[in-house]
PyMOL Python script that loads the backbone (N, CA, C, O; Angstrom):
from pymol import cmd

cmd.read_pdbstr("""\
ATOM      1  N   UNK A   1    -106.063  -7.118 102.301  1.00  0.00           N
ATOM      2  CA  UNK A   1    -107.493  -7.146 101.904  1.00  0.00           C
ATOM      3  C   UNK A   1    -107.334  -7.881 100.658  1.00  0.00           C
ATOM      4  O   UNK A   1    -106.333  -7.771  99.949  1.00  0.00           O
ATOM      5  N   UNK A   2    -108.419  -8.699 100.372  1.00  0.00           N
ATOM      6  CA  UNK A   2    -108.445  -9.582  98.983  1.00  0.00           C
ATOM      7  C   UNK A   2    -108.995  -8.387  97.850  1.00  0.00           C
ATOM      8  O   UNK A   2    -109.037  -8.682  96.656  1.00  0.00           O
ATOM      9  N   UNK A   3    -109.312  -7.344  98.219  1.00  0.00           N
ATOM     10  CA  UNK A   3    -109.891  -6.356  97.333  1.00  0.00           C
ATOM     11  C   UNK A   3    -108.946  -5.329  96.954  1.00  0.00           C
ATOM     12  O   UNK A   3    -107.951  -5.038  97.617  1.00  0.00           O
ATOM     13  N   UNK A   4    -109.331  -4.733  95.744  1.00  0.00           N
ATOM     14  CA  UNK A   4    -108.536  -3.505  95.390  1.00  0.00           C
ATOM     15  C   UNK A   4    -108.976  -2.249  96.055  1.00  0.00           C
ATOM     16  O   UNK A   4    -110.191  -2.090  96.174  1.00  0.00           O
ATOM     17  N   UNK A   5    -108.207  -1.377  96.485  1.00  0.00           N
ATOM     18  CA  UNK A   5    -108.524  -0.347  97.332  1.00  0.00           C
ATOM     19  C   UNK A   5    -108.168   0.988  96.705  1.00  0.00           C
ATOM     20  O   UNK A   5    -106.980   1.144  96.421  1.00  0.00           O
ATOM     21  N   UNK A   6    -109.005   1.964  96.449  1.00  0.00           N
ATOM     22  CA  UNK A   6    -108.572   3.369  96.189  1.00  0.00           C
ATOM     23  C   UNK A   6    -108.415   4.080  97.396  1.00  0.00           C
ATOM     24  O   UNK A   6    -109.346   4.223  98.188  1.00  0.00           O
ATOM     25  N   UNK A   7    -107.091   4.609  97.608  1.00  0.00           N
ATOM     26  CA  UNK A   7    -106.695   5.373  98.539  1.00  0.00           C
ATOM     27  C   UNK A   7    -107.115   6.867  98.644  1.00  0.00           C
ATOM     28  O   UNK A   7    -107.100   7.460  99.722  1.00  0.00           O
ATOM     29  N   UNK A   8    -107.494   7.457  97.457  1.00  0.00           N
ATOM     30  CA  UNK A   8    -108.024   8.843  97.297  1.00  0.00           C
ATOM     31  C   UNK A   8    -108.781   9.387  98.568  1.00  0.00           C
ATOM     32  O   UNK A   8    -109.915   9.055  98.912  1.00  0.00           O
ATOM     33  N   UNK A   9    -107.993  10.236  99.169  1.00  0.00           N
ATOM     34  CA  UNK A   9    -108.578  10.627 100.567  1.00  0.00           C
ATOM     35  C   UNK A   9    -108.100  10.227 101.791  1.00  0.00           C
ATOM     36  O   UNK A   9    -108.200  10.946 102.786  1.00  0.00           O
ATOM     37  N   UNK A  10    -107.523   9.003 101.802  1.00  0.00           N
ATOM     38  CA  UNK A  10    -107.018   8.477 102.859  1.00  0.00           C
ATOM     39  C   UNK A  10    -106.122   9.473 103.565  1.00  0.00           C
ATOM     40  O   UNK A  10    -105.800  10.517 102.999  1.00  0.00           O
ATOM     41  N   UNK A  11    -105.717   9.181 104.772  1.00  0.00           N
ATOM     42  CA  UNK A  11    -104.989  10.191 105.490  1.00  0.00           C
ATOM     43  C   UNK A  11    -103.887   9.125 106.218  1.00  0.00           C
ATOM     44  O   UNK A  11    -104.130   7.972 106.571  1.00  0.00           O
ATOM     45  N   UNK A  12    -102.658   9.824 106.331  1.00  0.00           N
ATOM     46  CA  UNK A  12    -101.482   9.208 107.038  1.00  0.00           C
ATOM     47  C   UNK A  12    -101.006  10.183 108.069  1.00  0.00           C
ATOM     48  O   UNK A  12    -100.473  11.209 107.647  1.00  0.00           O
ATOM     49  N   UNK A  13    -101.130   9.997 109.448  1.00  0.00           N
ATOM     50  CA  UNK A  13    -100.802  10.857 110.605  1.00  0.00           C
ATOM     51  C   UNK A  13    -100.068  10.420 111.620  1.00  0.00           C
ATOM     52  O   UNK A  13    -100.084   9.229 111.932  1.00  0.00           O
ATOM     53  N   UNK A  14     -99.304  11.357 112.287  1.00  0.00           N
ATOM     54  CA  UNK A  14     -98.550  10.962 113.483  1.00  0.00           C
ATOM     55  C   UNK A  14     -99.410  11.576 114.775  1.00  0.00           C
ATOM     56  O   UNK A  14     -99.055  11.378 115.937  1.00  0.00           O
ATOM     57  N   UNK A  15    -100.571  12.337 114.414  1.00  0.00           N
ATOM     58  CA  UNK A  15    -101.418  12.844 115.350  1.00  0.00           C
ATOM     59  C   UNK A  15    -101.171  14.483 115.409  1.00  0.00           C
ATOM     60  O   UNK A  15    -102.117  15.206 115.721  1.00  0.00           O
ATOM     61  N   UNK A  16     -99.954  15.013 115.119  1.00  0.00           N
ATOM     62  CA  UNK A  16     -99.732  16.538 114.879  1.00  0.00           C
ATOM     63  C   UNK A  16     -99.748  16.932 113.553  1.00  0.00           C
ATOM     64  O   UNK A  16     -99.992  18.110 113.293  1.00  0.00           O
ATOM     65  N   UNK A  17     -99.507  16.064 112.598  1.00  0.00           N
ATOM     66  CA  UNK A  17     -99.434  16.399 111.022  1.00  0.00           C
ATOM     67  C   UNK A  17    -100.109  15.213 110.141  1.00  0.00           C
ATOM     68  O   UNK A  17     -99.996  14.044 110.508  1.00  0.00           O
ATOM     69  N   UNK A  18    -100.687  15.503 109.176  1.00  0.00           N
ATOM     70  CA  UNK A  18    -101.320  14.595 108.400  1.00  0.00           C
ATOM     71  C   UNK A  18    -101.209  14.824 106.946  1.00  0.00           C
ATOM     72  O   UNK A  18    -101.270  15.940 106.430  1.00  0.00           O
ATOM     73  N   UNK A  19    -101.057  13.803 106.360  1.00  0.00           N
ATOM     74  CA  UNK A  19    -100.874  13.699 104.977  1.00  0.00           C
ATOM     75  C   UNK A  19    -102.025  13.103 104.241  1.00  0.00           C
ATOM     76  O   UNK A  19    -102.363  11.955 104.529  1.00  0.00           O
ATOM     77  N   UNK A  20    -102.645  13.752 103.342  1.00  0.00           N
ATOM     78  CA  UNK A  20    -103.753  13.214 102.499  1.00  0.00           C
ATOM     79  C   UNK A  20    -103.212  12.502 101.110  1.00  0.00           C
ATOM     80  O   UNK A  20    -102.557  13.045 100.220  1.00  0.00           O
ATOM     81  N   UNK A  21    -103.674  11.121 101.175  1.00  0.00           N
ATOM     82  CA  UNK A  21    -103.219  10.429  99.867  1.00  0.00           C
ATOM     83  C   UNK A  21    -104.038  10.847  98.618  1.00  0.00           C
ATOM     84  O   UNK A  21    -105.203  11.244  98.657  1.00  0.00           O
ATOM     85  N   UNK A  22    -103.351  10.719  97.614  1.00  0.00           N
ATOM     86  CA  UNK A  22    -104.113  11.162  96.184  1.00  0.00           C
ATOM     87  C   UNK A  22    -104.638   9.619  95.669  1.00  0.00           C
ATOM     88  O   UNK A  22    -104.441   8.546  96.241  1.00  0.00           O
ATOM     89  N   UNK A  23    -105.359   9.869  94.419  1.00  0.00           N
ATOM     90  CA  UNK A  23    -106.095   8.486  93.743  1.00  0.00           C
ATOM     91  C   UNK A  23    -105.082   7.643  93.413  1.00  0.00           C
ATOM     92  O   UNK A  23    -104.197   7.995  92.633  1.00  0.00           O
ATOM     93  N   UNK A  24    -105.115   6.483  93.961  1.00  0.00           N
ATOM     94  CA  UNK A  24    -104.258   5.487  93.829  1.00  0.00           C
ATOM     95  C   UNK A  24    -104.870   4.098  94.006  1.00  0.00           C
ATOM     96  O   UNK A  24    -105.388   3.861  95.097  1.00  0.00           O
ATOM     97  N   UNK A  25    -104.872   3.181  93.094  1.00  0.00           N
ATOM     98  CA  UNK A  25    -105.668   1.876  93.256  1.00  0.00           C
ATOM     99  C   UNK A  25    -104.499   0.780  93.842  1.00  0.00           C
ATOM    100  O   UNK A  25    -103.644   0.260  93.125  1.00  0.00           O
ATOM    101  N   UNK A  26    -104.653   0.547  95.297  1.00  0.00           N
ATOM    102  CA  UNK A  26    -103.751  -0.571  95.641  1.00  0.00           C
ATOM    103  C   UNK A  26    -104.402  -1.953  95.537  1.00  0.00           C
ATOM    104  O   UNK A  26    -105.480  -2.155  96.095  1.00  0.00           O
ATOM    105  N   UNK A  27    -103.728  -2.987  94.781  1.00  0.00           N
ATOM    106  CA  UNK A  27    -104.251  -4.129  94.707  1.00  0.00           C
ATOM    107  C   UNK A  27    -103.903  -5.197  95.864  1.00  0.00           C
ATOM    108  O   UNK A  27    -103.031  -4.936  96.693  1.00  0.00           O
ATOM    109  N   UNK A  28    -104.529  -6.256  95.884  1.00  0.00           N
ATOM    110  CA  UNK A  28    -104.257  -7.059  96.858  1.00  0.00           C
ATOM    111  C   UNK A  28    -102.770  -7.747  96.966  1.00  0.00           C
ATOM    112  O   UNK A  28    -102.158  -8.193  95.996  1.00  0.00           O
ATOM    113  N   UNK A  29    -102.313  -7.752  98.284  1.00  0.00           N
ATOM    114  CA  UNK A  29    -100.830  -8.164  98.301  1.00  0.00           C
ATOM    115  C   UNK A  29     -99.827  -7.172  97.854  1.00  0.00           C
ATOM    116  O   UNK A  29     -98.636  -7.434  98.017  1.00  0.00           O
ATOM    117  N   UNK A  30    -100.196  -6.045  97.300  1.00  0.00           N
ATOM    118  CA  UNK A  30     -99.346  -4.897  96.957  1.00  0.00           C
ATOM    119  C   UNK A  30     -98.973  -4.066  98.218  1.00  0.00           C
ATOM    120  O   UNK A  30     -99.568  -4.154  99.292  1.00  0.00           O
ATOM    121  N   UNK A  31     -97.936  -3.262  97.965  1.00  0.00           N
ATOM    122  CA  UNK A  31     -97.441  -2.419  98.929  1.00  0.00           C
ATOM    123  C   UNK A  31     -97.355  -1.133  98.108  1.00  0.00           C
ATOM    124  O   UNK A  31     -97.364  -1.073  96.879  1.00  0.00           O
ATOM    125  N   UNK A  32     -97.261   0.007  99.066  1.00  0.00           N
ATOM    126  CA  UNK A  32     -96.883   1.559  98.486  1.00  0.00           C
ATOM    127  C   UNK A  32     -96.157   2.081  99.372  1.00  0.00           C
ATOM    128  O   UNK A  32     -96.423   1.959 100.568  1.00  0.00           O
ATOM    129  N   UNK A  33     -95.081   2.772  98.909  1.00  0.00           N
ATOM    130  CA  UNK A  33     -94.082   3.617  99.617  1.00  0.00           C
ATOM    131  C   UNK A  33     -94.782   5.035  99.762  1.00  0.00           C
ATOM    132  O   UNK A  33     -95.128   5.622  98.737  1.00  0.00           O
ATOM    133  N   UNK A  34     -94.977   5.548 100.898  1.00  0.00           N
ATOM    134  CA  UNK A  34     -95.186   6.762 101.085  1.00  0.00           C
ATOM    135  C   UNK A  34     -94.293   7.867 101.572  1.00  0.00           C
ATOM    136  O   UNK A  34     -93.672   7.670 102.617  1.00  0.00           O
ATOM    137  N   UNK A  35     -94.166   8.932 100.977  1.00  0.00           N
ATOM    138  CA  UNK A  35     -92.729   9.727 101.528  1.00  0.00           C
ATOM    139  C   UNK A  35     -93.206  11.283 100.935  1.00  0.00           C
ATOM    140  O   UNK A  35     -94.089  11.507 100.107  1.00  0.00           O
ATOM    141  N   UNK A  36     -92.474  12.102 101.517  1.00  0.00           N
ATOM    142  CA  UNK A  36     -92.359  13.405 101.054  1.00  0.00           C
ATOM    143  C   UNK A  36     -92.393  13.597  99.682  1.00  0.00           C
ATOM    144  O   UNK A  36     -91.871  12.614  99.157  1.00  0.00           O
ATOM    145  N   UNK A  37     -92.794  14.471  98.783  1.00  0.00           N
ATOM    146  CA  UNK A  37     -92.973  14.582  97.616  1.00  0.00           C
ATOM    147  C   UNK A  37     -91.462  14.902  97.281  1.00  0.00           C
ATOM    148  O   UNK A  37     -91.108  14.378  96.224  1.00  0.00           O
ATOM    149  N   UNK A  38     -90.595  15.553  97.854  1.00  0.00           N
ATOM    150  CA  UNK A  38     -89.353  15.857  97.497  1.00  0.00           C
ATOM    151  C   UNK A  38     -88.433  14.604  97.428  1.00  0.00           C
ATOM    152  O   UNK A  38     -87.356  14.652  96.834  1.00  0.00           O
ATOM    153  N   UNK A  39     -88.870  13.513  98.032  1.00  0.00           N
ATOM    154  CA  UNK A  39     -87.962  12.179  98.132  1.00  0.00           C
ATOM    155  C   UNK A  39     -88.463  11.205  97.225  1.00  0.00           C
ATOM    156  O   UNK A  39     -87.773  10.194  97.091  1.00  0.00           O
ATOM    157  N   UNK A  40     -89.619  11.303  96.513  1.00  0.00           N
ATOM    158  CA  UNK A  40     -90.220  10.442  95.529  1.00  0.00           C
ATOM    159  C   UNK A  40     -89.013   9.666  94.779  1.00  0.00           C
ATOM    160  O   UNK A  40     -88.804   8.454  94.836  1.00  0.00           O
ATOM    161  N   UNK A  41     -88.339  10.538  94.134  1.00  0.00           N
ATOM    162  CA  UNK A  41     -87.337   9.690  93.245  1.00  0.00           C
ATOM    163  C   UNK A  41     -86.279   8.839  93.906  1.00  0.00           C
ATOM    164  O   UNK A  41     -85.752   7.883  93.337  1.00  0.00           O
ATOM    165  N   UNK A  42     -85.972   9.261  95.227  1.00  0.00           N
ATOM    166  CA  UNK A  42     -85.065   8.341  95.930  1.00  0.00           C
ATOM    167  C   UNK A  42     -85.746   6.913  96.473  1.00  0.00           C
ATOM    168  O   UNK A  42     -84.968   5.983  96.683  1.00  0.00           O
ATOM    169  N   UNK A  43     -87.119   6.718  96.697  1.00  0.00           N
ATOM    170  CA  UNK A  43     -87.854   5.755  97.105  1.00  0.00           C
ATOM    171  C   UNK A  43     -88.373   4.995  95.758  1.00  0.00           C
ATOM    172  O   UNK A  43     -88.851   3.869  95.894  1.00  0.00           O
ATOM    173  N   UNK A  44     -88.302   5.501  94.639  1.00  0.00           N
ATOM    174  CA  UNK A  44     -88.920   4.662  93.427  1.00  0.00           C
ATOM    175  C   UNK A  44     -88.248   3.443  93.025  1.00  0.00           C
ATOM    176  O   UNK A  44     -88.730   2.498  92.401  1.00  0.00           O
ATOM    177  N   UNK A  45     -87.049   3.594  93.474  1.00  0.00           N
ATOM    178  CA  UNK A  45     -86.116   2.318  93.178  1.00  0.00           C
ATOM    179  C   UNK A  45     -86.531   1.129  93.977  1.00  0.00           C
ATOM    180  O   UNK A  45     -86.082   0.035  93.637  1.00  0.00           O
ATOM    181  N   UNK A  46     -87.373   1.219  95.050  1.00  0.00           N
ATOM    182  CA  UNK A  46     -87.698   0.241  95.897  1.00  0.00           C
ATOM    183  C   UNK A  46     -89.354  -0.196  95.541  1.00  0.00           C
ATOM    184  O   UNK A  46     -89.932  -1.114  96.123  1.00  0.00           O
ATOM    185  N   UNK A  47     -89.842   0.473  94.700  1.00  0.00           N
ATOM    186  CA  UNK A  47     -91.218  -0.098  94.453  1.00  0.00           C
ATOM    187  C   UNK A  47     -92.193   1.131  94.306  1.00  0.00           C
ATOM    188  O   UNK A  47     -91.752   2.280  94.348  1.00  0.00           O
ATOM    189  N   UNK A  48     -93.588   0.846  94.124  1.00  0.00           N
ATOM    190  CA  UNK A  48     -94.592   1.987  93.903  1.00  0.00           C
ATOM    191  C   UNK A  48     -94.434   2.865  95.183  1.00  0.00           C
ATOM    192  O   UNK A  48     -94.320   2.536  96.364  1.00  0.00           O
ATOM    193  N   UNK A  49     -94.467   4.176  94.531  1.00  0.00           N
ATOM    194  CA  UNK A  49     -94.244   5.451  95.655  1.00  0.00           C
ATOM    195  C   UNK A  49     -95.002   6.395  95.377  1.00  0.00           C
ATOM    196  O   UNK A  49     -95.208   6.657  94.192  1.00  0.00           O
ATOM    197  N   UNK A  50     -95.614   7.152  96.420  1.00  0.00           N
ATOM    198  CA  UNK A  50     -96.475   8.139  96.440  1.00  0.00           C
ATOM    199  C   UNK A  50     -95.972   9.158  97.278  1.00  0.00           C
ATOM    200  O   UNK A  50     -95.892   9.002  98.496  1.00  0.00           O
ATOM    201  N   UNK A  51     -95.563  10.390  96.589  1.00  0.00           N
ATOM    202  CA  UNK A  51     -95.216  11.553  97.293  1.00  0.00           C
ATOM    203  C   UNK A  51     -96.426  12.325  97.898  1.00  0.00           C
ATOM    204  O   UNK A  51     -97.464  12.527  97.268  1.00  0.00           O
ATOM    205  N   UNK A  52     -96.188  12.764  99.261  1.00  0.00           N
ATOM    206  CA  UNK A  52     -97.277  13.455  99.770  1.00  0.00           C
ATOM    207  C   UNK A  52     -96.791  14.836 100.281  1.00  0.00           C
ATOM    208  O   UNK A  52     -95.601  14.930 100.584  1.00  0.00           O
ATOM    209  N   UNK A  53     -97.666  16.002 100.416  1.00  0.00           N
ATOM    210  CA  UNK A  53     -97.337  17.249 101.068  1.00  0.00           C
ATOM    211  C   UNK A  53     -97.607  16.897 102.503  1.00  0.00           C
ATOM    212  O   UNK A  53     -98.344  15.936 102.724  1.00  0.00           O
ATOM    213  N   UNK A  54     -97.036  17.639 103.600  1.00  0.00           N
ATOM    214  CA  UNK A  54     -97.283  17.576 104.888  1.00  0.00           C
ATOM    215  C   UNK A  54     -97.254  16.091 105.421  1.00  0.00           C
ATOM    216  O   UNK A  54     -98.091  15.599 106.178  1.00  0.00           O
ATOM    217  N   UNK A  55     -96.120  15.447 104.883  1.00  0.00           N
ATOM    218  CA  UNK A  55     -95.665  14.291 105.385  1.00  0.00           C
ATOM    219  C   UNK A  55     -95.393  14.236 106.897  1.00  0.00           C
ATOM    220  O   UNK A  55     -94.510  15.000 107.287  1.00  0.00           O
ATOM    221  N   UNK A  56     -95.968  13.502 107.769  1.00  0.00           N
ATOM    222  CA  UNK A  56     -95.463  13.690 109.222  1.00  0.00           C
ATOM    223  C   UNK A  56     -94.109  13.529 109.594  1.00  0.00           C
ATOM    224  O   UNK A  56     -93.507  12.616 109.028  1.00  0.00           O
ATOM    225  N   UNK A  57     -93.490  14.222 110.431  1.00  0.00           N
ATOM    226  CA  UNK A  57     -92.179  14.078 110.771  1.00  0.00           C
ATOM    227  C   UNK A  57     -91.958  12.942 111.688  1.00  0.00           C
ATOM    228  O   UNK A  57     -92.572  12.954 112.755  1.00  0.00           O
ATOM    229  N   UNK A  58     -91.265  12.090 111.453  1.00  0.00           N
ATOM    230  CA  UNK A  58     -91.031  10.958 112.307  1.00  0.00           C
ATOM    231  C   UNK A  58     -90.016  11.145 113.423  1.00  0.00           C
ATOM    232  O   UNK A  58     -88.812  11.244 113.186  1.00  0.00           O
ATOM    233  N   UNK A  59     -90.481  11.185 114.522  1.00  0.00           N
ATOM    234  CA  UNK A  59     -89.611  11.449 115.809  1.00  0.00           C
ATOM    235  C   UNK A  59     -88.700  10.386 116.235  1.00  0.00           C
ATOM    236  O   UNK A  59     -89.178   9.254 116.289  1.00  0.00           O
ATOM    237  N   UNK A  60     -87.348  10.568 116.579  1.00  0.00           N
ATOM    238  CA  UNK A  60     -86.593   9.764 117.076  1.00  0.00           C
ATOM    239  C   UNK A  60     -86.891   9.137 118.225  1.00  0.00           C
ATOM    240  O   UNK A  60     -86.517   7.972 118.363  1.00  0.00           O
ATOM    241  N   UNK A  61     -87.481   9.669 119.062  1.00  0.00           N
ATOM    242  CA  UNK A  61     -88.010   9.072 120.413  1.00  0.00           C
ATOM    243  C   UNK A  61     -89.211   8.233 120.180  1.00  0.00           C
ATOM    244  O   UNK A  61     -89.558   7.443 121.059  1.00  0.00           O
ATOM    245  N   UNK A  62     -89.867   8.333 119.087  1.00  0.00           N
ATOM    246  CA  UNK A  62     -90.968   7.257 119.074  1.00  0.00           C
ATOM    247  C   UNK A  62     -92.410   8.144 118.581  1.00  0.00           C
ATOM    248  O   UNK A  62     -92.479   9.366 118.708  1.00  0.00           O
ATOM    249  N   UNK A  63     -93.328   7.451 118.108  1.00  0.00           N
ATOM    250  CA  UNK A  63     -94.404   8.084 117.325  1.00  0.00           C
ATOM    251  C   UNK A  63     -95.687   7.081 117.509  1.00  0.00           C
ATOM    252  O   UNK A  63     -95.503   5.965 117.994  1.00  0.00           O
ATOM    253  N   UNK A  64     -96.703   7.416 117.196  1.00  0.00           N
ATOM    254  CA  UNK A  64     -97.973   6.510 116.788  1.00  0.00           C
ATOM    255  C   UNK A  64     -98.366   7.188 115.521  1.00  0.00           C
ATOM    256  O   UNK A  64     -98.709   8.359 115.358  1.00  0.00           O
ATOM    257  N   UNK A  65     -98.221   5.995 114.455  1.00  0.00           N
ATOM    258  CA  UNK A  65     -98.425   6.539 113.062  1.00  0.00           C
ATOM    259  C   UNK A  65     -99.843   5.682 112.844  1.00  0.00           C
ATOM    260  O   UNK A  65    -100.100   4.580 113.328  1.00  0.00           O
ATOM    261  N   UNK A  66    -100.578   6.387 112.095  1.00  0.00           N
ATOM    262  CA  UNK A  66    -101.996   5.778 111.785  1.00  0.00           C
ATOM    263  C   UNK A  66    -102.342   6.310 110.276  1.00  0.00           C
ATOM    264  O   UNK A  66    -102.184   7.422 109.774  1.00  0.00           O
ATOM    265  N   UNK A  67    -102.913   5.010 109.708  1.00  0.00           N
ATOM    266  CA  UNK A  67    -103.489   5.041 108.522  1.00  0.00           C
ATOM    267  C   UNK A  67    -104.973   5.057 108.599  1.00  0.00           C
ATOM    268  O   UNK A  67    -105.519   4.073 109.098  1.00  0.00           O
ATOM    269  N   UNK A  68    -105.867   6.280 108.071  1.00  0.00           N
ATOM    270  CA  UNK A  68    -107.039   6.334 108.039  1.00  0.00           C
ATOM    271  C   UNK A  68    -107.907   6.365 106.706  1.00  0.00           C
ATOM    272  O   UNK A  68    -107.451   6.994 105.751  1.00  0.00           O
ATOM    273  N   UNK A  69    -108.964   5.809 106.606  1.00  0.00           N
ATOM    274  CA  UNK A  69    -109.777   5.917 105.290  1.00  0.00           C
ATOM    275  C   UNK A  69    -110.536   6.926 105.106  1.00  0.00           C
ATOM    276  O   UNK A  69    -110.845   7.655 106.050  1.00  0.00           O
ATOM    277  N   UNK A  70    -110.928   7.120 103.966  1.00  0.00           N
ATOM    278  CA  UNK A  70    -111.560   8.672 103.659  1.00  0.00           C
ATOM    279  C   UNK A  70    -112.832   9.055 104.488  1.00  0.00           C
ATOM    280  O   UNK A  70    -113.345  10.174 104.498  1.00  0.00           O
ATOM    281  N   UNK A  71    -113.304   7.854 105.246  1.00  0.00           N
ATOM    282  CA  UNK A  71    -114.281   8.395 106.538  1.00  0.00           C
ATOM    283  C   UNK A  71    -113.681   8.450 107.942  1.00  0.00           C
ATOM    284  O   UNK A  71    -114.297   8.432 109.007  1.00  0.00           O
ATOM    285  N   UNK A  72    -112.352   8.521 107.741  1.00  0.00           N
ATOM    286  CA  UNK A  72    -111.524   8.780 109.090  1.00  0.00           C
ATOM    287  C   UNK A  72    -111.471   7.789 109.965  1.00  0.00           C
ATOM    288  O   UNK A  72    -111.159   7.954 111.144  1.00  0.00           O
ATOM    289  N   UNK A  73    -111.827   6.495 109.356  1.00  0.00           N
ATOM    290  CA  UNK A  73    -111.698   5.294 110.317  1.00  0.00           C
ATOM    291  C   UNK A  73    -110.364   4.724 110.426  1.00  0.00           C
ATOM    292  O   UNK A  73    -109.726   4.504 109.396  1.00  0.00           O
ATOM    293  N   UNK A  74    -109.816   4.431 111.720  1.00  0.00           N
ATOM    294  CA  UNK A  74    -108.581   4.162 111.741  1.00  0.00           C
ATOM    295  C   UNK A  74    -108.273   2.315 110.960  1.00  0.00           C
ATOM    296  O   UNK A  74    -108.819   1.307 111.407  1.00  0.00           O
ATOM    297  N   UNK A  75    -107.507   2.326 110.025  1.00  0.00           N
ATOM    298  CA  UNK A  75    -107.285   1.324 109.269  1.00  0.00           C
ATOM    299  C   UNK A  75    -106.383   0.431 109.862  1.00  0.00           C
ATOM    300  O   UNK A  75    -106.684  -0.723 110.169  1.00  0.00           O
ATOM    301  N   UNK A  76    -105.119   1.018 110.055  1.00  0.00           N
ATOM    302  CA  UNK A  76    -103.958   0.289 110.585  1.00  0.00           C
ATOM    303  C   UNK A  76    -103.090   1.623 111.681  1.00  0.00           C
ATOM    304  O   UNK A  76    -103.202   2.843 111.563  1.00  0.00           O
ATOM    305  N   UNK A  77    -102.425   1.006 112.493  1.00  0.00           N
ATOM    306  CA  UNK A  77    -101.392   1.922 113.195  1.00  0.00           C
ATOM    307  C   UNK A  77    -100.131   1.131 113.614  1.00  0.00           C
ATOM    308  O   UNK A  77    -100.097  -0.097 113.687  1.00  0.00           O
ATOM    309  N   UNK A  78     -99.280   1.815 113.835  1.00  0.00           N
ATOM    310  CA  UNK A  78     -98.017   1.444 114.366  1.00  0.00           C
ATOM    311  C   UNK A  78     -97.274   2.139 115.420  1.00  0.00           C
ATOM    312  O   UNK A  78     -97.026   3.305 115.115  1.00  0.00           O
ATOM    313  N   UNK A  79     -96.863   1.789 116.518  1.00  0.00           N
ATOM    314  CA  UNK A  79     -96.385   2.443 117.699  1.00  0.00           C
ATOM    315  C   UNK A  79     -95.063   2.145 117.692  1.00  0.00           C
ATOM    316  O   UNK A  79     -94.743   0.962 117.805  1.00  0.00           O
ATOM    317  N   UNK A  80     -94.009   3.204 117.553  1.00  0.00           N
ATOM    318  CA  UNK A  80     -92.627   2.903 117.608  1.00  0.00           C
ATOM    319  C   UNK A  80     -91.810   3.682 118.506  1.00  0.00           C
ATOM    320  O   UNK A  80     -92.148   4.858 118.644  1.00  0.00           O
ATOM    321  N   UNK A  81     -90.664   3.211 119.236  1.00  0.00           N
ATOM    322  CA  UNK A  81     -89.959   4.075 120.030  1.00  0.00           C
ATOM    323  C   UNK A  81     -88.518   3.924 120.013  1.00  0.00           C
ATOM    324  O   UNK A  81     -88.281   2.895 119.380  1.00  0.00           O
ATOM    325  N   UNK A  82     -87.579   4.397 120.360  1.00  0.00           N
ATOM    326  CA  UNK A  82     -86.204   4.385 120.557  1.00  0.00           C
ATOM    327  C   UNK A  82     -85.822   3.220 121.354  1.00  0.00           C
ATOM    328  O   UNK A  82     -84.640   3.028 121.639  1.00  0.00           O
TER     329      UNK A  82
END
""", "prot")
cmd.dss("prot")
cmd.show_as("cartoon", "prot")
cmd.util.cbc("prot")
cmd.orient("prot")
């Protein structure tokens, strides 16, 4: 987007578990690493990082990951498999 977006209340889900994002303004062309709270320090060296509780477990065989806005509209998704 060409706009700054506040991620407060957005959801990151794999369909079986969901993490709720906290108050964070993401600027155009910026990225944000989302990870479990316990791993935040490990990812900070790579860029802006947000630790979340209930981080979805990423299955080795594949999953469908979705990012939803606070109105629960699908914003983006990625499907991966082994």
